[in-house]
DOMAR-441074 format. One line per field, with one value per residue (C-alpha): x, y, z; chain. Coordinates in Angstrom, 1 decimal, always signed. Example, Ala and Ser with C-alpha at 12.3 -4.5 7.8 and 13.67 -1.06 7.14 Angstrom:
BEGIN
px = [+12.3 / +13.7]
py = [-4.5 / -1.1]
pz = [+7.8 / +7.1]
lumdren = [A / A]
***
This chain:
BEGIN
px = [+16.7 / +18.1 / +20.0 / +16.9 / +14.8 / +17.5 / +17.6 / +13.9 / +13.9 / +16.7 / +14.5 / +11.5 / +13.7 / +15.4 / +12.0 / +10.7 / +14.0 / +13.8 / +10.5 / +11.8 / +12.7 / +9.0 / +7.6 / +6.9 / +5.9 / +3.1 / -0.4 / -0.2 / -2.8 / -5.7 / -4.6 / -6.1 / -9.4 / -9.6 / -8.9 / -11.9 / -14.4 / -16.7 / -16.5 / -12.7 / -13.3 / -15.7 / -14.5 / -17.5 / -19.7 / -17.9 / -19.5 / -22.7 / -22.6 / -25.0 / -22.5 / -20.0 / -22.4 / -22.5 / -18.8 / -16.3 / -13.6 / -15.0 / -12.2 / -9.6 / -11.8 / -12.1 / -8.3 / -8.1 / -10.6 / -8.6 / -5.5 / -7.4 / -8.7 / -5.2 / -3.3 / -5.7 / -4.0 / -0.4 / +1.1 / +3.6 / +0.9 / -0.8 / +2.5 / +3.5 / +0.3 / +1.0 / +4.5 / +3.4 / +0.8 / +3.6 / +5.7 / +2.8 / +2.5 / +6.2 / +5.8 / +2.8 / +4.8 / +7.5 / +5.0 / +3.4 / +6.8 / +7.6 / +4.4 / +4.7 / +8.3 / +7.5 / +4.5 / +6.6 / +9.1 / +12.1 / +14.6 / +15.4 / +19.2 / +21.9 / +21.1 / +17.8 / +16.7 / +16.4 / +12.9 / +11.7 / +11.2 / +8.0 / +5.0 / +2.9 / -0.2 / -2.9 / -4.0 / -0.9 / +1.2 / +4.3 / +6.1 / +3.1 / +3.6 / +7.3 / +6.6 / +3.9 / +6.1 / +9.0 / +6.7 / +5.3 / +8.8 / +9.9 / +6.7 / +7.6 / +10.9 / +10.6 / +13.2 / +13.5 / +16.3 / +14.9 / +11.6 / +13.5 / +15.3 / +12.0 / +10.4 / +13.4 / +13.3 / +9.5 / +9.7 / +12.5 / +11.5 / +11.2 / +8.2 / +6.2 / +6.8 / +3.7 / +1.5 / +3.2 / +4.3 / +1.1 / -1.3 / -4.5 / -3.1 / -3.2 / -6.1 / -3.7 / -1.4 / -4.3 / -6.2 / -2.9 / -2.5 / -5.9 / -5.3 / -2.1 / -3.8 / -6.7 / -4.4 / -2.3 / -5.4 / -6.6 / -3.2 / -3.1 / -6.5 / -5.1 / -2.4 / -4.5 / -6.9 / -8.7 / -12.3 / -13.0 / -9.8 / -10.5 / -13.9 / -12.5 / -9.7 / -12.3 / -14.4 / -11.4 / -10.3 / -13.8 / -13.8 / -10.4 / -11.5 / -14.5 / -12.3 / -9.9 / -12.8 / -13.8 / -10.3 / -10.2 / -11.8 / -8.3 / -8.7 / -11.3 / -8.8 / -7.9 / -10.1 / -8.8 / -5.2 / -6.1 / -7.3 / -4.2 / -2.0 / -4.0 / -3.5 / +0.2 / +1.5 / -0.5 / -0.2 / +1.6 / -1.6 / -2.9 / +0.2 / -1.0 / -4.4 / -4.9 / -5.0 / -8.7 / -9.6 / -7.7 / -9.6 / -13.0 / -12.4 / -12.1 / -14.9 / -17.7 / -15.6 / -14.6 / -18.2 / -18.8 / -15.4 / -16.2 / -19.7 / -18.2 / -15.7 / -18.3 / -20.8 / -18.2 / -17.0 / -20.5 / -21.3 / -18.1 / -18.7 / -22.2 / -20.8 / -18.2 / -20.6 / -20.7 / -17.8 / -15.5 / -12.5 / -13.5 / -16.1 / -17.3 / -18.9 / -15.8 / -16.2 / -12.6 / -11.8 / -13.9 / -13.5 / -11.8 / -9.4 / -8.6 / -7.7 / -5.6 / -3.8 / -3.1 / -1.4 / +1.1 / +1.3 / +2.0 / +5.5 / +6.4 / +5.0 / +7.2 / +10.2 / +9.6 / +9.5 / +12.8 / +14.5 / +12.8 / +14.3 / +12.4 / +9.7 / +7.2 / +4.2 / +2.2 / +3.1 / +2.6 / +0.9 / -1.8 / -4.7 / -4.5 / -7.1 / -6.8 / -6.0 / -3.8 / -1.3 / +2.2 / +2.6 / -0.7 / +0.1 / +3.6 / +2.3 / -0.3 / +2.4 / +4.6 / +1.8 / +0.5 / +4.0 / +4.7 / +1.3 / +1.9 / +5.4 / +3.8 / +1.3 / +4.0 / +6.2 / +3.3 / +2.6 / +6.2 / +7.3 / +4.1 / +4.8 / +8.6 / +10.9 / +14.0 / +15.0 / +14.7 / +11.1 / +10.3 / +11.8 / +9.8 / +6.5 / +7.4 / +8.0 / +4.6 / +2.9 / +4.7 / +3.8 / +0.2 / -0.1 / +1.2 / -1.4 / -4.1 / -3.6 / -3.5 / -6.7 / -9.1 / -7.2 / -6.5 / -10.2 / -12.1 / -11.4 / -9.7 / -8.8 / -5.1 / -3.9 / -0.5 / +0.0 / +2.8 / +0.8 / -1.2 / +2.0 / +2.2 / +1.2 / +1.6 / +5.4 / +5.5 / +4.6 / +7.6 / +9.8 / +8.9 / +9.6 / +13.0 / +14.0 / +13.2 / +15.2 / +18.1 / +18.2 / +18.2 / +20.9 / +23.2 / +22.7 / +23.3 / +26.3 / +28.1 / +26.7 / +29.6 / +29.2 / +25.6 / +24.6 / +27.4 / +26.8 / +23.0 / +23.5 / +25.9 / +23.6 / +20.5 / +22.2 / +23.6 / +20.3 / +18.3 / +20.8 / +20.7 / +16.9 / +16.7 / +18.9 / +16.8 / +13.6 / +15.0 / +16.1 / +12.7 / +11.0 / +12.9 / +10.9 / +7.6 / +8.5 / +7.0 / +4.6 / +7.3 / +9.8 / +7.3 / +5.8 / +9.2 / +10.4 / +7.3 / +7.6 / +11.1 / +9.9 / +6.6 / +7.2 / +4.2 / +1.4 / -0.8 / -1.9 / +1.6 / +2.2 / -1.0 / +0.1 / +3.6 / +2.2 / +0.0 / +3.0 / +5.0 / +2.1 / +1.9 / +5.6 / +5.4 / +7.1 / +4.3 / +6.3 / +7.3 / +3.7 / +2.4 / +5.0 / +3.8 / +0.1 / +0.8 / +2.7 / -0.3 / -2.7 / -0.2 / +0.0 / -3.7 / -6.8 / -6.5 / -9.8 / -8.4 / -7.6 / -10.5 / -9.5 / -11.4 / -9.2 / -6.0 / -7.3 / -8.3 / -5.1 / -3.1 / -5.1 / -4.5 / -0.8 / -0.7 / -2.6 / +0.1 / +2.6 / +0.5 / +0.2 / -3.5 / -3.9 / -2.6 / -5.0 / -7.9 / -7.1 / -7.1 / -10.2 / -12.2 / -11.0 / -12.3 / -15.6 / -16.3 / -16.6 / -18.3 / -20.0 / -21.9 / -18.8 / -19.5 / -16.0 / -14.2 / -16.5 / -15.7 / -11.9 / -12.5 / -14.4 / -11.5 / -9.1 / -11.3 / -11.6 / -7.8 / -7.3 / -9.9]
py = [-11.9 / -14.8 / -12.3 / -10.2 / -13.2 / -14.4 / -10.9 / -10.9 / -14.4 / -13.3 / -10.4 / -12.7 / -15.2 / -12.4 / -11.0 / -14.3 / -14.9 / -11.5 / -12.6 / -16.0 / -14.7 / -14.1 / -17.2 / -19.0 / -15.8 / -15.6 / -14.3 / -10.7 / -8.3 / -8.2 / -11.7 / -13.1 / -11.5 / -13.3 / -16.6 / -15.9 / -15.6 / -18.4 / -18.1 / -18.7 / -22.2 / -23.1 / -22.3 / -24.0 / -21.0 / -19.0 / -21.2 / -19.4 / -16.0 / -14.4 / -15.1 / -12.7 / -9.8 / -10.6 / -10.0 / -7.2 / -7.8 / -11.2 / -12.2 / -11.7 / -13.7 / -16.5 / -16.8 / -16.8 / -19.6 / -21.6 / -21.2 / -22.6 / -25.5 / -26.3 / -26.1 / -24.9 / -22.2 / -23.1 / -19.7 / -20.9 / -21.5 / -18.2 / -16.3 / -18.2 / -17.1 / -13.5 / -13.7 / -15.4 / -12.6 / -10.1 / -11.9 / -11.8 / -8.0 / -7.5 / -9.3 / -7.1 / -4.1 / -5.0 / -5.3 / -2.0 / -0.3 / -1.5 / +0.0 / +3.2 / +3.8 / +3.1 / +5.5 / +8.2 / +7.9 / +6.7 / +5.4 / +1.6 / +2.0 / +4.4 / +6.4 / +7.6 / +5.8 / +7.6 / +8.2 / +6.8 / +9.2 / +11.1 / +10.7 / +13.7 / +14.1 / +16.5 / +18.8 / +18.3 / +21.3 / +22.7 / +19.3 / +17.5 / +14.6 / +14.3 / +14.2 / +11.6 / +9.4 / +9.7 / +8.9 / +5.9 / +4.6 / +5.1 / +3.5 / +0.3 / +0.0 / -1.0 / +0.1 / -3.3 / -2.9 / +0.2 / -1.7 / -4.6 / -2.2 / -0.5 / -3.9 / -4.9 / -1.7 / -2.1 / -5.8 / -5.5 / -2.2 / -2.7 / -0.4 / -3.3 / -5.6 / -4.5 / -5.4 / -8.7 / -10.0 / -8.9 / -11.6 / -9.5 / -6.9 / -9.4 / -7.3 / -4.5 / -6.5 / -8.6 / -5.4 / -4.0 / -7.0 / -6.4 / -2.7 / -3.3 / -6.1 / -3.8 / -0.9 / -3.2 / -4.2 / -0.6 / +0.5 / -2.3 / -1.1 / +2.4 / +0.9 / -1.1 / +0.0 / -3.3 / -2.6 / -6.2 / -6.5 / -3.2 / -4.4 / -7.6 / -5.8 / -3.4 / -6.3 / -8.0 / -4.8 / -4.3 / -7.9 / -7.3 / -4.0 / -5.7 / -8.4 / -5.7 / -4.0 / -7.2 / -7.6 / -4.1 / -0.7 / +0.9 / -0.4 / +2.4 / +4.9 / +2.6 / +4.2 / +7.6 / +6.4 / +5.2 / +8.7 / +10.1 / +8.0 / +9.3 / +12.9 / +12.7 / +9.9 / +10.0 / +7.3 / +8.5 / +8.9 / +11.3 / +13.2 / +16.4 / +16.4 / +18.5 / +16.5 / +17.1 / +15.7 / +12.5 / +12.1 / +12.9 / +10.3 / +7.6 / +8.9 / +6.7 / +3.6 / +4.8 / +5.2 / +1.6 / +1.6 / +4.9 / +3.6 / +0.5 / +2.5 / +5.0 / +2.3 / +0.3 / +3.3 / +4.3 / +0.8 / +0.6 / +3.9 / +2.7 / -0.6 / +1.0 / +3.6 / +3.4 / +0.9 / +3.3 / +2.5 / +4.2 / +6.5 / +10.1 / +9.6 / +8.9 / +10.6 / +11.5 / +13.3 / +15.3 / +14.7 / +18.1 / +17.4 / +14.0 / +15.5 / +18.1 / +15.3 / +13.6 / +16.8 / +16.2 / +12.5 / +12.8 / +14.3 / +11.5 / +8.9 / +10.4 / +10.3 / +6.7 / +5.7 / +7.6 / +6.8 / +3.8 / +4.4 / +4.1 / +1.8 / +1.2 / -1.1 / +1.5 / +5.2 / +7.7 / +10.4 / +12.5 / +14.0 / +17.7 / +19.9 / +22.9 / +23.4 / +26.4 / +24.2 / +24.7 / +21.0 / +21.1 / +24.2 / +23.0 / +19.6 / +21.3 / +23.6 / +20.5 / +18.6 / +21.6 / +22.5 / +19.1 / +18.9 / +22.3 / +21.1 / +18.0 / +20.0 / +22.4 / +19.5 / +18.1 / +21.5 / +22.2 / +18.7 / +17.0 / +16.8 / +16.8 / +13.8 / +12.6 / +11.1 / +14.5 / +15.1 / +11.4 / +11.7 / +14.9 / +13.1 / +10.1 / +12.4 / +14.0 / +10.7 / +9.0 / +11.7 / +11.9 / +8.1 / +8.2 / +10.7 / +9.0 / +5.6 / +7.2 / +9.2 / +6.8 / +6.8 / +10.5 / +11.5 / +8.8 / +9.2 / +6.1 / +5.3 / +5.3 / +8.4 / +7.0 / +3.4 / +1.9 / -0.7 / +2.0 / +2.8 / -0.6 / +0.3 / +4.1 / +3.3 / +2.2 / +5.7 / +7.3 / +4.3 / +4.9 / +8.6 / +8.1 / +5.4 / +7.6 / +10.5 / +8.2 / +6.8 / +10.4 / +11.6 / +8.7 / +8.9 / +12.7 / +12.7 / +9.5 / +8.4 / +6.0 / +4.2 / +4.7 / +1.0 / -0.2 / +2.5 / +1.9 / -1.8 / -1.3 / +1.2 / -0.9 / -4.1 / -2.2 / -0.5 / -3.7 / -5.6 / -3.0 / -2.9 / -6.7 / -6.8 / -4.1 / -6.0 / -9.3 / -7.5 / -5.9 / -9.3 / -10.5 / -8.0 / -9.3 / -12.9 / -12.6 / -10.3 / -9.9 / -8.5 / -6.4 / -4.6 / -4.2 / -2.5 / -0.3 / +0.6 / +1.9 / +4.0 / +5.3 / +5.1 / +7.4 / +5.5 / +3.5 / +0.9 / -0.2 / -0.9 / -2.9 / -5.0 / -5.4 / -6.4 / -9.0 / -10.4 / -10.5 / -12.1 / -15.0 / -15.4 / -16.0 / -12.8 / -11.7 / -9.2 / -7.3 / -7.6 / -5.8 / -3.0 / -2.6 / -2.6 / +0.0 / +2.1 / +2.1 / +3.2 / +5.9 / +7.4 / +8.3 / +8.0 / +6.3 / +5.7 / +2.5 / +1.0 / -0.4 / +0.4 / -2.6 / -4.9 / -3.5 / -3.8 / -7.5 / -8.4 / -6.7 / -8.6 / -12.0 / -11.3 / -10.5 / -13.7 / -15.7 / -13.9 / -14.7 / -11.0 / -11.5 / -8.3 / -6.1 / -7.8 / -7.3 / -3.6 / -2.9 / -4.9 / -3.3 / +0.2 / -0.3 / -1.9 / +1.2 / +3.0 / +0.1 / -2.1 / -4.2 / -5.3 / -9.0 / -10.2 / -8.1 / -9.5 / -13.0 / -12.3 / -10.8 / -14.0 / -16.1 / -14.1 / -14.6 / -18.3 / -18.7 / -16.8 / -18.8]
pz = [-23.9 / -21.8 / -19.6 / -19.2 / -18.1 / -15.8 / -14.2 / -13.7 / -12.2 / -9.8 / -8.7 / -8.0 / -6.1 / -4.1 / -3.3 / -1.9 / +0.0 / +1.7 / +3.3 / +4.5 / +8.0 / +8.8 / +6.9 / +10.1 / +12.0 / +14.5 / +13.8 / +14.7 / +16.2 / +13.7 / +12.4 / +15.5 / +14.9 / +11.5 / +13.3 / +15.6 / +12.7 / +11.7 / +8.0 / +7.9 / +9.0 / +6.2 / +2.7 / +1.2 / +2.2 / -0.5 / -3.2 / -2.5 / -4.4 / -1.8 / +1.0 / -0.7 / +0.1 / +3.8 / +4.7 / +4.0 / +1.4 / +0.4 / -2.0 / +0.6 / +3.0 / +0.5 / +0.3 / +4.1 / +4.2 / +1.6 / +3.7 / +6.7 / +4.5 / +3.4 / +6.7 / +9.5 / +11.5 / +10.9 / +9.9 / +7.3 / +4.7 / +5.4 / +5.1 / +2.0 / +0.3 / +1.2 / -0.2 / -3.4 / -3.9 / -3.5 / -6.0 / -8.5 / -7.9 / -8.5 / -11.8 / -12.7 / -11.6 / -14.1 / -16.9 / -15.8 / -15.7 / -19.2 / -20.5 / -18.6 / -19.6 / -23.2 / -23.2 / -21.5 / -24.4 / -22.4 / -24.9 / -24.5 / -24.7 / -24.0 / -27.1 / -28.3 / -31.5 / -34.7 / -35.9 / -39.2 / -42.1 / -41.3 / -43.5 / -44.3 / -42.1 / -42.7 / -39.9 / -37.8 / -38.8 / -37.0 / -37.0 / -35.6 / -38.1 / -37.3 / -33.6 / -34.0 / -36.1 / -33.7 / -30.7 / -32.5 / -33.2 / -29.6 / -28.3 / -30.2 / -28.3 / -24.7 / -22.1 / -20.6 / -18.1 / -16.4 / -16.0 / -14.3 / -12.0 / -11.0 / -10.3 / -8.2 / -6.1 / -5.6 / -4.7 / -2.3 / -0.6 / +3.2 / +3.3 / +1.8 / +4.8 / +6.7 / +3.7 / +3.1 / +6.5 / +8.3 / +7.2 / +7.7 / +5.3 / +2.4 / +1.2 / +0.3 / -2.0 / -3.4 / -4.4 / -5.8 / -8.1 / -9.6 / -10.0 / -12.0 / -14.0 / -14.9 / -15.8 / -18.0 / -20.0 / -20.3 / -21.4 / -24.0 / -25.2 / -25.7 / -27.9 / -30.3 / -33.0 / -33.4 / -32.2 / -31.2 / -29.2 / -27.5 / -26.4 / -24.9 / -23.1 / -21.7 / -20.4 / -18.9 / -17.2 / -15.8 / -14.3 / -12.7 / -11.3 / -9.7 / -8.2 / -6.9 / -5.1 / -3.5 / -2.2 / -0.7 / -1.6 / -2.1 / -5.7 / -6.3 / -7.8 / -10.7 / -13.4 / -12.4 / -12.8 / -16.3 / -17.2 / -15.6 / -17.9 / -20.9 / -19.7 / -18.8 / -21.0 / -24.3 / -26.9 / -30.1 / -32.0 / -29.4 / -28.6 / -30.4 / -28.7 / -25.5 / -22.3 / -21.6 / -25.0 / -24.4 / -21.1 / -22.7 / -25.4 / -22.6 / -20.4 / -22.0 / -21.5 / -18.0 / -16.8 / -15.6 / -13.8 / -12.1 / -11.2 / -9.6 / -7.6 / -6.4 / -5.5 / -3.6 / -1.7 / -0.8 / +0.4 / +2.4 / +4.1 / +5.1 / +6.4 / +8.7 / +10.0 / +13.8 / +13.9 / +15.7 / +13.4 / +10.1 / +8.5 / +8.7 / +12.1 / +14.2 / +17.6 / +18.2 / +14.9 / +12.3 / +8.6 / +8.2 / +11.1 / +9.5 / +6.1 / +7.8 / +9.6 / +6.2 / +5.0 / +7.8 / +6.9 / +3.2 / +3.5 / +6.0 / +3.5 / +0.8 / +3.0 / +3.9 / +0.2 / -0.5 / +2.8 / +4.6 / +8.0 / +11.3 / +10.1 / +12.8 / +13.2 / +15.2 / +14.6 / +17.3 / +15.2 / +16.9 / +14.9 / +14.0 / +15.6 / +13.2 / +9.6 / +10.7 / +12.5 / +11.2 / +10.2 / +8.3 / +6.4 / +5.6 / +4.4 / +2.2 / +0.7 / +0.1 / -1.6 / -3.6 / -4.8 / -6.1 / -7.8 / -9.4 / -10.5 / -12.0 / -14.0 / -15.1 / -16.4 / -18.3 / -19.9 / -20.9 / -21.8 / -22.7 / -26.5 / -26.5 / -27.4 / -25.6 / -22.3 / -20.5 / -21.4 / -20.8 / -17.3 / -16.7 / -17.7 / -15.5 / -12.6 / -13.0 / -13.5 / -10.6 / -8.1 / -9.2 / -9.2 / -5.6 / -4.5 / -6.5 / -4.9 / -1.4 / -2.0 / -0.3 / +2.9 / +2.6 / +2.3 / +4.4 / +8.1 / +9.7 / +13.3 / +12.6 / +10.6 / +9.6 / +8.6 / +6.5 / +4.6 / +2.8 / +0.9 / -0.8 / -4.3 / -4.1 / -3.6 / -7.2 / -8.5 / -6.8 / -7.9 / -11.5 / -11.2 / -9.5 / -12.0 / -15.0 / -13.4 / -12.7 / -16.3 / -17.7 / -15.3 / -16.1 / -19.8 / -19.7 / -17.3 / -18.5 / -21.8 / -22.6 / -19.2 / -18.5 / -18.8 / -16.6 / -14.0 / -14.1 / -13.6 / -10.7 / -9.0 / -9.5 / -8.1 / -5.1 / -4.3 / -4.7 / -2.5 / +0.2 / +0.1 / +0.2 / +3.3 / +5.0 / +4.1 / +5.5 / +8.7 / +9.1 / +8.7 / +11.7 / +13.7 / +12.1 / +13.2 / +16.7 / +18.6 / +21.3 / +18.8 / +16.9 / +19.9 / +21.6 / +18.5 / +18.4 / +22.1 / +21.5 / +18.5 / +19.9 / +23.7 / +24.6 / +22.8 / +25.2 / +22.6 / +22.0 / +25.6 / +25.9 / +22.9 / +24.2 / +27.6 / +26.0 / +24.1 / +27.3 / +29.1 / +26.6 / +26.7 / +30.5 / +31.5 / +33.8 / +35.8 / +32.7 / +31.4 / +34.5 / +34.0 / +30.3 / +31.3 / +34.0 / +31.5 / +29.1 / +31.9 / +33.1 / +29.6 / +29.7 / +27.5 / +24.1 / +22.1 / +20.7 / +24.1 / +26.2 / +29.8 / +31.1 / +28.9 / +30.4 / +34.0 / +33.4 / +31.7 / +34.5 / +37.2 / +35.4 / +35.2 / +38.9 / +39.7 / +37.8 / +40.0 / +43.1 / +43.9 / +44.7 / +46.9 / +44.0 / +41.6 / +44.0 / +44.5 / +40.8 / +40.0 / +42.9 / +41.9 / +38.3 / +39.5 / +41.4 / +38.0 / +36.2 / +38.8 / +36.2 / +34.2 / +34.2 / +32.9 / +35.5 / +38.2 / +37.1 / +37.4 / +40.9 / +41.9 / +40.7 / +42.8 / +45.9 / +45.2 / +44.8 / +48.1 / +50.0]
lumdren = [A / A / A / A / A / A / A / A / A / A / A / A / A / A / A / A / A / A / A / A / A / A / A / A / A / A / A / A / A / A / A / A / A / A / A / A / A / A / A / A / A / A / A / A / A / A / A / A / A / A / A / A / A / A / A / A / A / A / A / A / A / A / A / A / A / A / A / A / A / A / A / A / A / A / A / A / A / A / A / A / A / A / A / A / A / A / A / A / A / A / A / A / A / A / A / A / A / A / A / A / A / A / A / A / A / A / A / A / A / A / A / A / A / A / A / A / A / A / A / A / A / A / A / A / A / A / A / A / A / A / A / A / A / A / A / A / A / A / A / A / A / A / A / A / A / A / A / A / A / A / A / A / A / A / A / A / A / A / A / A / A / A / A / A / A / A / A / A / A / A / A / A / A / A / A / A / A / A / A / A / A / A / A / A / A / A / A / A / A / A / A / A / A / A / A / A / A / A / A / A / A / A / A / A / A / A / A / A / A / A / A / A / A / A / A / A / A / A / A / A / A / A / A / A / A / A / A / A / A / A / A / A / A / A / A / A / A / A / A / A / A / A / A / A / A / A / A / A / A / A / A / A / A / A / A / A / A / A / A / A / A / A / A / A / A / A / A / A / A / A / A / A / A / A / A / A / A / A / A / A / A / A / A / A / A / A / A / A / A / A / A / A / A / A / A / A / A / A / A / A / A / A / A / A / A / A / A / A / A / A / A / A / A / A / A / A / A / A / A / A / A / A / A / A / A / A / A / A / A / A / A / A / A / A / A / A / A / A / A / A / A / A / A / A / A / A / A / A / A / A / A / A / A / A / A / A / A / A / A / A / A / A / A / A / A / A / A / A / A / A / A / A / A / A / A / A / A / A / A / A / A / A / A / A / A / A / A / A / A / A / A / A / A / A / A / A / A / A / A / A / A / A / A / A / A / A / A / A / A / A / A / A / A / A / A / A / A / A / A / A / A / A / A / A / A / A / A / A / A / A / A / A / A / A / A / A / A / A / A / A / A / A / A / A / A / A / A / A / A / A / A / A / A / A / A / A / A / A / A / A / A / A / A / A / A / A / A / A / A / A / A / A / A / A / A / A / A / A / A / A / A / A / A / A / A / A / A / A / A / A / A / A / A / A / A / A / A / A / A / A / A / A / A / A / A / A / A / A / A / A / A / A / A / A / A / A / A / A / A / A / A / A / A / A / A / A / A / A / A / A / A / A / A / A / A / A / A / A / A / A / A / A / A / A / A / A / A / A]
***
């Protein structure tokens, strides 16, 4: 036990250490929009319950306001809060992995434990009583070390950097903490027969689910994930029941959770309507085109979890225009094939005992968990079709599946040395991921580094060059900023880039270089198209004043 706790402590310390390179990092992109809000400067407003209904993601906003109350806009406190939330999520992921591995039937050690003598049970037949007794015995033994390994891989995975080092994406990790907390309470409810305790666990889970939704609506799939666990990873007492019956048993308890999720989703869609960055009324992509695009994104998401190379703060990923595009069809086949494989594994190995069937159930649960957590951003159109922070909690599903498969393979291929090999592999993998995470956090330290990296990986995306030009501008590299702005305009139309903003920024950089004639030409050319653009007229007036 001492060694186990020491290993867990080492995982948490290593996770925190991996984010130290960006602990003093600048406010990036949307972070600056948070700084412009009025509510972030007055944490006392959040003491009024009615105020929570006036802003999106009020719990996340409350924590931002607390950071400002503690240390104004000094980024260290804001980043430290993000990292601490991530550490809490890693701790919850460990607890969740323990529960899931035990429910799947993964043996705790190198050998599968012997089942106690079976007691006769009426109505079971064909070995049902023996299977139930064996499952109950296995469920009482927790595979501790695989759970620690899964938590380490999840916590140190470089794919999480965008959700942790990008301050404004605190909502992702915060909502994930409440999703895992609620699931743990619901899984504990499944495991107890005490009616009073079941009631309190249900109330606690409902409260956590509500808080998760106030952090970010990505918490909406939580009740569906609970029902998924019941279908794929049944508790011992329900092992002989068909999957649909396990779900229907929980439906009455799930109704308030589902109602909360549906109500929040509906309200969120109404709030973003007309915003231009989310919703079913986006002018540049239809809902069908967006879902088709996600069919192309899902295989890339899967690859990033399994092989996190080429991470990018702003992917160049155009929307699909037809469901018949080769990439869309291929992505759909990929997703459908893995869903079909998951359902087949549940059907074949749903009631079997042993590490092999347990690994099969974990593979099915992990993949469906991955898709379930991504469902909000797969179905609701968003301005950016592929973003890494959306993979924060979904990553855990694939980590659980891969860990279960690795445990089974090592115990099968090298039973005498399985523990040593597993420990060596886990430490090596965690160390490699930790180094990759720390290196990625060097990029998140400054806007200049972040957008330089993005411009190298997505060289034909206008928005990246605008952001890179802005970073160069603030760094005093005005000549390079002009080149970046011009590159953005040359690449053509981007619905996320206001042309007038690029023209103004370019003119201001040219003024700093004392290239007044160039600035005047660009401003006049744009004003011929938008003669009433007040801000651009002001900059032109400043140019005329400076030149006499």
